[in-house]
C-alpha positions in Angstrom: 6.9 44.2 29.8 3.8 46.1 28.8 5.8 49.3 28.1 8.2 47.4 25.9 5.6 45.6 23.9 4.3 48.4 21.6 7.8 49.5 20.3 8.7 45.9 19.6 5.4 45.4 17.8 6.0 48.6 15.7 9.5 47.5 14.9 8.2 44.1 13.9 5.6 45.6 11.5 8.1 47.9 9.9 10.8 45.3 9.5 8.2 42.9 8.0 7.2 45.5 5.4 10.8 46.4 4.6 11.9 42.8 3.7 9.1 41.7 1.3 11.3 39.6 -1.0 12.9 37.7 1.9 9.5 37.2 3.5 8.1 35.8 0.3 10.8 33.2 0.2 10.2 32.3 3.9 6.4 32.1 3.3 7.1 29.8 0.4 9.3 27.5 2.5 6.7 27.4 5.3 3.9 26.9 2.8 5.7 23.9 1.2 6.5 22.4 4.6 2.9 22.8 5.7 1.7 21.3 2.4 3.8 18.2 2.9 2.9 17.7 6.5 -0.8 18.1 5.7 -0.6 15.8 2.7 1.2 13.1 4.7 -1.2 13.4 7.6 -4.1 13.1 5.1 -2.7 10.1 3.5 -1.9 8.4 6.8 -5.4 9.0 8.2 -7.1 8.1 4.9 -5.0 4.9 4.7 -6.2 3.8 8.1 -9.8 4.7 7.4 -9.9 3.0 4.0 -8.2 -0.2 5.4 -10.9 -0.3 8.1 -13.6 0.2 5.5 -12.1 -2.5 3.4 -12.1 -4.9 6.4 -15.7 -4.0 7.2 -16.7 -5.1 3.7 -14.6 -8.2 3.8 -16.2 -9.3 7.1 -19.6 -8.3 5.8 -20.6 -5.7 8.4 -19.4 -2.7 10.3 -20.8 -3.5 13.7 -18.5 -4.3 16.6 -19.7 -7.9 17.2 -21.8 -10.6 15.6 -23.6 -13.9 16.5 -23.7 -16.7 14.0 -26.4 -18.7 15.8 -28.9 -17.0 18.1 -32.5 -17.4 19.0 -35.1 -14.6 18.6 -35.5 -14.5 22.4 -31.8 -14.1 23.0 -31.6 -11.4 20.3 -34.3 -9.4 22.0 -32.5 -9.5 25.4 -29.3 -8.3 23.8 -30.9 -5.6 21.7 -32.6 -4.1 24.7 -29.4 -3.8 26.8 -28.4 -0.1 27.5 -24.8 -0.7 26.2 -26.2 -1.6 22.7 -26.8 1.3 20.4 -28.7 -0.9 17.9 -28.8 -4.5 16.7 -29.7 -6.1 13.4 -30.8 -9.7 12.6 -31.2 -12.0 9.7 -32.4 -15.5 8.7 -30.2 -17.6 6.4 -32.0 -19.7 3.8 -29.2 -20.9 1.6 -26.7 -20.3 -1.2 -27.5 -19.5 -4.8 -26.4 -22.2 -7.3 -27.1 -20.6 -10.6 -24.5 -21.5 -13.2 -24.0 -17.8 -14.0 -23.0 -17.2 -10.4 -20.3 -19.9 -10.4 -17.4 -18.9 -8.2 -19.4 -16.1 -6.5 -21.0 -16.7 -3.1 -24.6 -15.3 -3.0 -26.4 -15.8 0.3 -30.2 -15.8 0.3 -31.5 -14.2 3.5 -34.1 -12.2 5.2 -32.7 -9.1 6.9 -33.9 -6.3 9.1 -33.3 -2.8 7.9 -30.6 -2.3 10.6 -28.8 -5.4 9.6 -28.9 -4.5 5.9 -27.7 -1.0 6.5 -24.7 -2.2 8.6 -24.0 -4.9 6.0 -23.4 -2.4 3.2 -26.5 -3.9 1.4 -29.3 -1.4 1.9 -31.1 -0.8 -1.4 -30.1 2.6 -3.0 -32.9 2.2 -5.5 -36.2 0.7 -4.5 -36.9 -0.9 -1.1 -36.3 -4.0 1.0 -38.6 -6.9 0.2 -42.0 -7.0 1.9 -44.1 -9.3 -0.3 -43.3 -13.1 -0.6 -42.2 -12.8 -4.2 -39.9 -9.8 -3.9 -36.1 -9.8 -3.7 -33.3 -7.2 -3.5 -29.8 -7.8 -5.0 -26.5 -5.9 -5.6 -25.6 -4.8 -9.1 -22.7 -7.3 -9.4 -25.1 -10.2 -9.0 -27.6 -8.7 -11.4 -24.8 -8.3 -14.0 -23.8 -12.0 -13.5 -27.4 -13.0 -14.0 -27.8 -10.8 -17.0 -30.6 -8.8 -15.4 -31.0 -5.1 -16.2 -30.8 -2.7 -13.2 -34.5 -2.0 -13.3 -37.1 -2.5 -10.6 -39.8 -5.1 -11.5 -37.4 -7.4 -13.4 -38.0 -11.1 -12.9 -35.2 -13.0 -11.0 -34.9 -16.8 -10.9 -32.6 -18.3 -8.3 -31.5 -21.9 -7.9 -30.4 -22.4 -4.4 -29.3 -25.1 -1.9 -30.7 -25.2 1.7 -28.2 -27.8 3.0 -24.6 -27.7 1.9 -24.2 -31.4 2.5 -27.0 -32.3 0.1 -27.3 -31.8 -3.6 -31.0 -30.8 -3.4 -31.7 -27.6 -5.3 -34.7 -25.3 -4.9 -35.8 -23.0 -7.7 -37.6 -19.7 -6.8 -38.8 -16.8 -9.0 -38.9 -13.3 -7.6 -39.5 -9.7 -8.7 -36.7 -7.2 -8.2 -37.8 -4.6 -5.6 -34.5 -3.0 -4.8 -30.8 -3.0 -5.6 -27.5 -1.3 -4.5 -24.0 -0.9 -5.9 -22.0 -4.1 -5.5 -18.4 -4.4 -4.3 -15.9 -7.1 -5.3 -14.2 -7.0 -1.9 -17.2 -8.3 0.1 -16.9 -11.9 1.2 -20.4 -12.7 -0.2 -23.2 -10.9 -1.9 -26.6 -10.8 -0.3 -30.0 -11.7 -1.8 -32.6 -10.2 0.5 -36.0 -11.9 0.6 -39.1 -11.0 2.6 -39.9 -12.3 6.1 -43.0 -13.8 4.7 -41.0 -15.9 2.2 -38.4 -16.9 4.9 -41.1 -18.0 7.4 -42.9 -19.9 4.7 -39.7 -21.8 3.7 -38.2 -22.4 7.1 -41.4 -23.4 9.0 -40.3 -25.3 12.2 -36.9 -26.4 10.9 -34.0 -26.1 13.4 -30.5 -25.9 11.7 -27.4 -27.5 13.1 -25.3 -24.4 12.2 -22.7 -26.4 10.3 -23.5 -27.9 6.9 -27.2 -27.2 7.6 -27.4 -23.4 7.5 -31.1 -23.3 6.5 -33.0 -21.3 9.0 -29.9 -20.0 10.9 -30.7 -16.9 12.9 -27.8 -14.4 12.9 -27.3 -11.0 14.5 -24.9 -8.1 14.6 -24.4 -5.7 17.5 -23.5 -2.0 17.3 -22.1 -0.6 20.5 -21.9 3.0 21.7 -18.1 2.9 21.7 -15.3 0.9 20.1 -13.3 0.7 23.3 -13.0 -2.5 25.3 -15.4 -4.4 22.9 -14.8 -7.8 24.5 -15.3 -6.5 28.0 -18.5 -4.7 27.0 -19.9 -7.8 25.3 -19.0 -10.0 28.3 -20.9 -7.5 30.5 -23.9 -7.6 28.2 -24.0 -11.4 28.1 -23.6 -11.5 31.9 -26.4 -9.0 32.5 -28.7 -11.0 30.2 -27.8 -14.4 31.5 -26.4 -15.5 28.2 -22.7 -16.2 29.2 -22.6 -19.4 27.1 -23.6 -17.6 23.9 -20.7 -17.5 21.4 -20.0 -14.2 19.5 -17.3 -12.8 17.3 -15.6 -9.4 17.3 -15.3 -7.7 14.0 -11.7 -8.1 12.6 -11.7 -4.3 11.8 -11.5 -3.6 15.5 -8.8 -6.2 16.3 -5.3 -5.2 17.5 -3.9 -6.9 14.4 -5.9 -4.6 12.3 -4.5 -1.6 14.2 -1.0 -2.9 13.8 -1.5 -3.5 10.0 -2.9 0.1 9.6 0.1 1.5 11.5 2.5 -0.5 9.4 0.8 0.7 6.2 1.0 4.3 7.5 4.7 4.0 8.5 6.0 5.4 5.1 3.9 8.5 5.7 5.4 9.0 9.2 8.9 8.5 7.9 8.1 11.0 5.2 7.1 13.5 7.9 10.6 13.1 9.5 12.2 13.8 6.1 9.9 16.8 5.6 10.8 18.1 9.0 14.5 17.8 8.2 14.1 19.4 4.8 11.9 22.2 6.2 14.4 22.8 9.0 17.3 23.1 6.6 15.6 25.8 4.5 13.9 27.7 7.2 16.9 27.7 9.4 19.0 29.0 6.5 16.5 31.7 5.7 16.5 33.1 9.2 20.3 32.6 9.6 20.8 34.7 6.4 18.2 37.3 7.7 19.9 37.7 11.0 23.3 38.0 9.4 22.0 40.6 7.0 20.3 42.6 9.7 23.0 42.1 12.4 23.9 45.8 12.4 20.2 46.6 12.8 20.1 44.4 15.9 23.4 46.0 17.2 21.8 49.5 16.9 18.8 48.2 18.9 21.2 47.0 21.6 22.8 50.5 21.8 19.3 51.9 22.4 18.7 49.6 25.3 16.8 46.7 23.7 17.3 43.5 25.8 18.3 40.1 24.4 14.8 38.8 25.3 13.1 41.6 23.2 15.3 40.9 20.2 14.5 37.2 20.3 10.9 38.2 20.7 11.2 40.4 17.6 12.5 37.4 15.5 9.9 34.9 16.9 7.2 37.5 16.2 8.3 37.7 12.6 8.4 33.9 12.4 4.9 33.7 13.8 3.6 36.3 11.4 5.1 34.3 8.5 3.5 31.1 9.9 0.1 32.9 10.1 0.4 33.5 6.3 2.0 30.2 5.1 0.5 27.6 7.4 -3.3 28.1 6.7 -2.7 28.2 2.9 -0.4 25.1 3.2 -3.1 23.2 5.2 -5.7 23.9 2.4 -3.4 23.1 -0.5 -2.0 20.0 1.3 -5.4 18.6 1.9 -6.4 19.2 -1.7 -3.2 17.4 -2.8 -4.2 14.6 -0.4 -7.5 14.3 -2.2 -5.7 13.7 -5.4 -3.1 11.2 -4.0 -5.5 9.2 -1.8 -7.3 7.5 -4.8 -3.8 6.7 -6.3 -2.6 5.4 -2.9 -5.7 3.3 -2.4 -5.7 1.9 -6.0 -5.3 -1.6 -4.8 -8.4 -1.5 -2.5 -11.8 -2.2 -3.9 -14.4 0.4 -3.7 -14.3 4.2 -3.7 -11.4 5.7 -1.7 -12.5 8.0 1.2 -10.4 11.1 1.9 -10.3 11.7 5.6 -10.9 15.2 7.0 -10.3 14.4 10.6 -9.4 17.5 12.7 -6.1 15.8 13.8 -4.9 16.2 10.2 -5.1 20.0 10.4 -4.2 20.4 14.0 -1.2 18.0 13.7 0.0 19.5 10.5 -0.2 23.1 11.8 1.6 22.1 15.0 4.4 20.2 13.2 4.9 23.1 10.7 5.0 25.7 13.5 7.4 23.5 15.5 9.6 23.2 12.4 9.7 27.0 12.1 10.2 27.6 15.8 13.1 25.1 16.1 14.7 26.6 12.9 14.6 30.0 14.6 16.3 29.0 17.8 19.9 29.4 16.8 19.5 32.6 14.6 17.5 34.2 17.5 20.2 33.3 20.0 22.9 34.7 17.6 21.0 38.0 17.2 20.3 38.3 21.0 23.8 37.7 22.3 25.7 39.9 19.8 27.3 43.1 21.3 26.7 46.5 19.7 30.3 47.0 18.7 30.6 43.4 17.2 27.4 43.9 15.3 28.5 47.2 13.7 31.7 45.5 12.5 29.9 42.3 11.4 29.3 41.4 7.7 28.7 38.3 5.7 32.4 37.9 5.4 33.1 38.3 9.0 30.9 35.4 10.1 33.5 33.0 8.9 36.1 34.2 11.4 39.5 35.7 10.8 41.7 34.0 8.2 45.3 34.6 7.3 45.7 36.7 4.1 47.1 34.8 1.2 49.4 36.4 -1.3 49.3 35.2 -5.0 52.0 36.0 -7.6 49.5 36.7 -10.4 46.8 38.4 -8.3 43.3 37.3 -7.6 41.4 35.4 -10.3 37.6 35.7 -10.8 37.2 31.9 -10.3 39.5 32.0 -7.2 37.4 34.8 -5.7 34.2 32.8 -6.4 35.6 29.7 -4.6 36.8 31.8 -1.7 33.3 33.4 -1.3 31.9 29.9 -0.5 34.1 29.9 2.6 32.8 33.2 3.9 29.9 31.5 5.5 30.7 27.9 5.8 27.6 26.9 7.8 25.3 28.4 5.1 27.2 26.6 2.4 27.0 23.3 4.2 23.3 23.8 4.9 22.5 24.4 1.2 24.6 21.5 0.0 23.0 19.1 2.6 19.5 20.3 1.7 20.1 19.7 -2.0 22.0 16.4 -1.5 19.2 14.9 0.7 16.6 15.2 -2.0 18.9 13.9 -4.8 20.1 10.9 -2.7 16.5 9.9 -1.7 15.4 10.3 -5.3 18.2 8.0 -6.5 17.4 5.4 -3.8 13.7 5.2 -4.5 14.3 5.0 -8.2 16.9 2.2 -7.8 14.6 0.3 -5.5 11.7 0.4 -7.9 14.0 -0.4 -10.9 15.2 -3.5 -9.1 11.8 -5.2 -9.2 11.8 -8.1 -11.7 8.3 -8.5 -13.1 9.1 -11.9 -14.7 10.2 -13.3 -11.3 7.1 -12.0 -9.7 4.8 -13.4 -12.3 6.5 -16.8 -12.4 5.2 -17.4 -8.9 1.7 -16.3 -9.6 1.0 -17.3 -13.1 2.9 -19.8 -15.3 1.3 -19.0 -18.6 0.0 -16.0 -20.6 -3.5 -17.0 -19.9 -5.2 -19.4 -17.3 -8.8 -20.4 -17.4 -10.4 -22.0 -14.3 -13.6 -23.9 -13.7 -16.0 -21.5 -12.0 -16.2 -23.7 -8.9 -12.4 -23.9 -8.5 -12.4 -21.0 -5.9 -15.8 -21.9 -4.3 -14.5 -22.5 -0.8 -18.0 -22.8 0.7 -19.8 -25.0 -1.8 -16.6 -26.7 -2.9 -15.0 -27.6 -6.3 -17.2 -29.5 -8.7 -15.0 -32.1 -10.7 -17.8 -32.4 -13.2 -18.3 -28.8 -14.0 -19.1 -27.4 -17.4 -17.2 -24.1 -17.4 -14.2 -25.4 -19.4 -16.4 -27.2 -22.0 -15.3 -28.7 -25.3 -16.4 -25.7 -27.3 -14.3 -23.3 -25.2 -11.2 -25.6 -25.3 -11.6 -25.9 -29.1 -11.8 -22.1 -29.4 -8.5 -21.7 -27.4 -6.8 -24.5 -29.4 -7.8 -22.7 -32.6 -6.3 -19.3 -31.5 -3.9 -17.7 -33.9 -0.3 -17.6 -32.5 -1.0 -20.4 -29.9 2.5 -21.5 -28.7 1.8 -24.0 -26.0 -1.1 -25.4 -23.9 -1.5 -27.3 -20.7 -4.4 -29.1 -18.9 -5.0 -29.8 -15.2 -7.6 -32.2 -13.8 -8.4 -32.8 -10.1 -9.7 -35.7 -8.0 -10.1 -35.8 -4.2 -10.1 -39.0 -2.1 -9.4 -40.5 1.4 -5.7 -41.1 1.9 -4.4 -43.6 4.4 -0.9 -42.7 5.7 1.7 -45.4 6.0 4.3 -45.6 8.8 7.1 -44.0 6.9 5.0 -41.0 5.9 3.8 -40.5 9.5 7.5 -40.6 10.6 8.4 -38.1 7.9 5.6 -35.7 9.1 6.7 -36.1 12.7 10.4 -35.4 11.8 9.6 -32.3 9.7 7.0 -30.7 12.0 9.0 -30.3 15.3 7.2 -29.3 18.5 8.9 -25.9 18.3 7.6 -25.4 14.8 4.1 -26.5 15.8 4.0 -24.2 18.8 5.1 -21.2 16.7 2.4 -22.1 14.1 -0.2 -22.3 16.8 0.4 -18.7 17.9 -1.3 -17.4 14.7 -3.2 -20.5 13.4 -4.2 -23.1 16.0 -6.1 -25.2 13.4 -2.9 -26.1 11.4 -1.0 -28.0 14.2 -4.3 -29.6 15.3 -4.8 -31.0 11.8 -1.2 -32.3 11.7 -1.5 -34.1 15.0 -4.9 -35.6 14.1 -3.5 -36.9 10.8 -0.7 -38.7 12.6 -3.0 -40.1 15.2 -5.7 -41.4 12.8 -3.4 -42.0 9.9 -6.0 -40.4 7.7 -5.8 -37.3 5.5 -7.4 -35.7 2.5 -5.7 -36.7 -0.8 -5.8 -34.6 -3.9 -4.6 -36.1 -7.2 -3.9 -33.8 -10.1 -3.7 -34.9 -13.7 -1.3 -32.6 -15.7 0.3 -32.2 -19.0 2.0 -29.4 -21.0 2.6 -26.0 -19.3 1.8 -26.8 -15.6 3.7 -30.1 -15.6 6.7 -28.4 -17.3 6.7 -25.5 -14.9 6.4 -27.5 -11.6 9.2 -30.0 -12.7 11.8 -27.3 -13.3 15.0 -27.9 -11.4 14.5 -24.9 -9.1 11.1 -26.4 -7.9 12.5 -30.0 -7.3 12.8 -30.4 -3.5 13.9 -34.0 -3.7 14.6 -36.6 -6.4 14.8 -36.0 -10.1 12.3 -35.8 -13.0 12.4 -38.0 -16.1 9.6 -36.9 -18.5 9.7 -40.1 -20.5 9.4 -42.5 -17.5 6.8 -40.3 -15.9 4.6 -40.4 -19.0 4.4 -44.2 -18.6 1.9 -43.8 -15.8 3.7 -45.8 -13.1 5.2 -42.7 -11.3 3.7 -39.9 -9.2 5.1 -36.5 -8.1 4.4 -35.6 -4.4 3.8 -31.9 -3.7 5.8 -30.9 -0.7 5.9 -27.9 1.7 6.6 -24.3 0.6 10.3 -24.2 1.6 13.3 -22.8 -0.2 14.8 -25.5 -2.5 18.3 -24.3 -1.3 17.4 -25.0 2.4 19.3 -28.4 2.7 18.6 -28.7 6.4 14.8 -28.6 6.0 14.9 -30.7 2.8 16.5 -33.6 4.7 13.1 -35.0 5.6 9.9 -33.8 3.9 6.4 -34.4 5.3 5.3 -36.6 2.4 6.0 -40.1 1.1 9.8 -40.4 0.4 11.3 -40.5 -3.1 11.4 -44.1 -4.4 8.7 -45.3 -2.0 5.5 -47.0 -3.2 2.2 -45.4 -2.4 -1.4 -46.5 -3.0 -3.7 -43.8 -4.4 -7.2 -44.8 -5.2 -6.5 -48.6 -5.6 -3.5 -48.0 -7.8 0.1 -48.2 -6.7 2.6 -45.6 -7.8 6.3 -44.9 -7.2 7.2 -41.5 -5.9 9.6 -40.1 -8.6 10.2 -36.6 -7.0 8.9 -34.1 -4.5 8.1 -30.7 -5.9 7.4 -27.2 -4.6 3.7 -26.2 -4.3 3.4 -23.7 -7.1 0.5 -21.3 -6.3 -0.8 -21.3 -9.9 -1.2 -25.1 -9.6 -2.1 -25.7 -6.0 -4.6 -22.9 -5.1 -8.3 -23.6 -5.1 -11.1 -25.2 -3.1 -11.6 -28.7 -2.0 -14.4 -30.9 -3.3 -17.4 -30.5 -0.9 -16.2 -27.2 0.5 -14.1 -26.4 3.6 -11.9 -29.3 4.9 -10.6 -29.0 8.4 -8.1 -31.8 7.8 -4.5 -32.3 6.8 -4.1 -32.8 3.1 -1.5 -34.1 0.6 -1.4 -33.5 -3.1 0.1 -35.6 -5.9 0.5 -35.3 -9.7 0.2 -38.0 -12.4 0.1 -37.6 -16.2 -3.1 -36.2 -17.6 -3.5 -39.2 -19.9 -3.3 -41.6 -16.9 -5.8 -39.5 -15.0 -8.3 -39.4 -17.9 -8.2 -43.2 -18.1 -9.1 -43.6 -14.5 -11.6 -40.7 -14.2 -13.0 -40.1 -17.7 -16.0 -38.2 -16.3 -13.9 -35.5 -14.6 -13.8 -32.2 -16.5 -10.9 -29.7 -16.7 -10.1 -27.8 -13.6 -7.6 -25.4 -15.3 -6.5 -24.7 -18.8 -3.2 -22.9 -19.4 -1.9 -21.5 -22.7 0.8 -19.3 -24.2 0.2 -17.0 -27.2 2.8 -15.2 -29.3 3.1 -11.6 -28.2 1.6 -10.0 -31.2 -1.5 -12.3 -30.9 -2.1 -11.6 -27.1 -4.6 -8.7 -27.7 -6.7 -10.9 -30.0 -6.7 -13.7 -27.5 -7.7 -11.3 -24.7 -10.5 -9.9 -27.0 -11.8 -13.4 -27.6 -12.0 -14.2 -23.9 -13.6 -10.8 -23.1 -16.3 -11.5 -25.6 -16.8 -15.0 -24.3 -17.2 -13.8 -20.6 -19.5 -11.0 -21.7 -21.9 -12.9 -24.0 -21.6 -16.6 -23.2 -20.3 -17.3 -19.7 -19.9 -14.4 -17.2 -18.7 -16.8 -14.5 -15.5 -17.9 -16.4 -12.5 -16.9 -14.2 -9.7 -15.6 -16.5 -6.2 -14.9 -15.3 -3.6 -13.3 -17.6 -0.1 -12.0 -17.2 -1.4 -8.6 -18.3 -4.0 -8.5 -15.5 -1.4 -9.7 -12.9 0.9 -7.0 -14.1 -1.8 -4.4 -13.7 -2.6 -5.7 -10.2 1.0 -5.5 -9.1 1.3 -1.9 -10.4 -1.9 -1.0 -8.6 -0.6 -2.6 -5.4 2.8 -0.9 -5.5 1.6 2.5 -6.9 1.2 3.8 -3.4 4.8 3.3 -2.3 6.2 4.5 -5.7 4.1 7.6 -5.7 4.8 8.4 -2.0 8.6 7.8 -2.3 9.0 9.8 -5.5 6.7 12.6 -4.3 8.6 13.0 -1.1 11.9 12.9 -2.9 10.9 15.5 -5.5 9.4 17.8 -2.8 12.6 17.6 -0.8 14.7 18.2 -3.9 12.5 21.2 -4.7 13.0 22.5 -1.1 16.7 22.1 -1.7 16.5 24.0 -4.9 14.5 26.7 -3.1 17.2 26.8 -0.4 19.8 27.2 -3.1 18.0 30.0 -4.8 17.3 31.8 -1.5 21.0 31.5 -0.4 22.3 32.8 -3.8 19.8 35.6 -4.0 20.3 36.7 -0.4 24.1 36.4 -0.6 24.2 38.6 -3.7 21.7 41.2 -2.5 23.4 41.5 1.0 26.7 42.1 -0.8 25.6 44.7 -3.3 27.6 47.4 -1.5 30.7 45.2 -1.5 30.2 44.6 -5.2 29.9 48.3 -5.8 33.3 48.9 -4.0 34.9 46.1 -6.1 33.6 47.7 -9.3 34.7 51.1 -8.2 38.3 49.9 -8.1 38.2 48.4 -11.5 36.3 45.1 -11.7 34.1 45.1 -14.8 30.5 44.0 -15.0 31.5 41.0 -17.1 34.0 39.9 -14.4 31.5 40.3 -11.6 28.9 38.4 -13.5 31.4 35.7 -14.2 32.4 35.5 -10.5 28.7 35.2 -9.4 28.1 32.4 -12.0 31.2 30.6 -10.9 29.9 30.8 -7.3 26.7 29.1 -8.4 28.6 26.5 -10.4 30.8 25.8 -7.4 27.7 25.2 -5.2 26.3 22.9 -7.9 29.6 21.1 -8.4 30.1 20.4 -4.7 26.5 19.3 -4.4 26.7 16.9 -7.3 30.0 15.4 -6.2 28.7 14.8 -2.7 25.4 13.5 -4.2 27.1 11.1 -6.6 29.4 9.7 -3.8 26.6 9.3 -1.2 24.1 8.0 -3.7 26.6 5.4 -5.0 27.1 4.2 -1.5 23.4 4.3 -0.6 22.3 2.5 -3.8 25.3 0.1 -4.0 25.0 -1.0 -0.3 21.6 0.1 1.1 19.3 -0.5 -1.9 21.2 -3.7 -2.9 20.5 -5.1 0.6 16.9 -4.0 0.5 16.3 -5.7 -2.8 17.9 -9.0 -2.0 14.7 -11.0 -2.4 13.3 -13.5 -4.9 11.3 -10.9 -6.8 14.2 -8.4 -7.5 17.2 -8.2 -9.7 19.5 -5.4 -8.6 20.8 -3.0 -11.2 23.1 -0.2 -10.1 21.7 3.0 -11.5 22.0 6.8 -10.8 19.6 7.8 -13.5 17.8 10.5 -11.4 21.1 12.2 -10.6 22.1 12.1 -14.3 18.8 13.8 -15.2 19.1 16.4 -12.4 22.7 17.3 -13.2 22.0 19.6 -16.2 19.0 21.0 -14.4 21.0 22.0 -11.3 23.8 23.4 -13.4 21.3 25.5 -15.4 19.9 26.9 -12.1 23.5 27.6 -10.9 24.0 29.8 -14.0 20.6 31.3 -14.4 20.0 32.5 -10.8 23.2 34.5 -10.4 22.7 35.9 -13.9 19.2 37.1 -13.1 20.3 38.5 -9.7 23.1 40.4 -11.4 20.7 41.8 -14.0 18.6 43.1 -11.1 21.6 44.5 -9.3 22.7 46.5 -12.4 19.5 48.6 -12.2 21.2 50.5 -9.3 24.3 52.6 -10.1 27.6 52.0 -8.2 27.1 55.4 -6.4 23.6 54.4 -5.2 24.8 51.1 -3.9 27.8 52.7 -2.1 25.4 55.0 -0.3 23.2 52.2 0.9 23.5 51.3 4.6 
């Protein structure tokens, strides 16, 4: 083997230098394959990393485990355990209640530096508080309070120690530090000094439920993320604290890993497509190379070169091409990933992080190399097994096998010759057509899928008006909704009612009460929630079935009564949202009827609609000392139903009902608006948005505003990832196909230049030869387009139609990408043969006939 290595190496070097044009095309193909593999690996790794980072921020810390209630002595024992890398602690004082912070949870705490650092709340400017009158806040809280981002600014906080009491404490501090806020965190932190915390808490011992004042919490950072629960159990056993309750960070849960894998699935599917596209082009390049050099390999065989050495020669060329294309592809792919990751992560709060994990580069290089190696298997086998005599006879025409000659009465036509040339190497023709078709079909499918989305259907579930204003406490799930809030005050409502172009308006009020369930309602609940349904529900949310069973046993539930008129009432009483009964607007306005809000089931599901878990239509029900008749049962529209309970979290079963706003106002005149809905003429929407922006900026920063425009932008941000990935992969594969087409045409023309010289020597003119080559290109394009249109029509008409059969889509059959690509492909089919022929003309017929 050693004696044969040097000649093979020399041959490899000389052959490599000889075929510079062919090598350039091969390097380009390998480069594009490596770029796509690296980009997809980068996106997949970055997706997982950013999702974990987002979950860290949503849970409030990045440690592996946390304790919601722990004593200082217990904390010291755990922090000193050898399996614990470090541990942080904090003391809870209460929740901020400033009007400007309405709807935003701000927790007042003392924290150790370790706890603050792992809670994404370590001051970037200034320091943690040390003096009794110092405080550190995030920039979002400072903006809500209207405080400049400057150290030394005074900060006044109104805060509650006990969530079950209305007592408010007012404290004034000096800003000693701040950090960049993030909207995705579950709560903002207001750090105070240990001196202030000790002074406030004294000897108070909290109950850990509604009384959070003085609660001592901790988070634990382990040396490893593996077997977190087993490690924590071992720590608690060693410290004798086995009864101490702890929680594992959601970011380390199996569900999180499954979600990350699901989000990364499109990238891995993309890798499979890239492998297929890369294989098609690289295989075609080496197949053409071996066919063009087959006589060279035959001569080597006559000189005694073994099959193994010829294969080694081809693989050595492939490895040399990989050494050039793959490293450059890794770099360009990672840079492309840096551009695409922020786009892909547009729906996540915070700055997107681009992963540079070694697996990206090792995996991409391995996959690209495997693609090249697998692509070379058959060409190398063909070159290795050919006999010297067969090789010397072989040409591009011979690879198709022997065919019977066909006589024509009028002689051979140029177009007929062009068509016949496609059959000279059927495998190459099929490979090129498949490569081109794959990209075009994928592009058509992705486009049709995206075009099927119906924004109006999507928005109708999320927002029922052009604009919706909420009371700032409507989404306060900890402190609870305040039915006497001042967010939607008379001045704001008057401003909305005075807007130019106002088309319609609607009001929603809310009142919570204790509801006693009658026998019929309990029977309805039992009939609807079968044991099988409850068991399935308990697998992912045990609290739900427990609340249902408790309500049936105690016959008590939480009742929520909404007063509505205008837009929300009109929306929820549409026929498609009526689960049972019928709606008569005139009778309902009389005040003697009520609408019951049922479960979120399909209105067309007649089996589940047979018995609904609410009072039946036509029955009488007592709500807050008044008796109503149930007129209809309606679907729980999210825009109407979402929001917090009064008094905060309610771990009880609830039922909601609707009465006219006028009747509601008569019974509870002190209750203020919970939501205000309004429609504005299209041309006046920008002015309305400008008015609300000015209001939230200068008058009330806590006002929650939802508009169709913001919901549209949110959806576009959420779906941008799949759209970008799908179209990017399709375009790249289509480009690979075009490159394959170009390579096949160029190589076929160059390898046949001697044949063309012979044809010209017996009378074919330059014009005829050029026409023949252009016809060949057009035949390639025509076959590709016909196949692409047929396959795309089936894929879109059957596959995409089935994929988009959901409530948010309206299928439209379209082949727009193919229509756009058709003239482009035809232009390439004409341009490439024309340019190749121009280059061929530079050599005379005699020179080409002398060429071996």
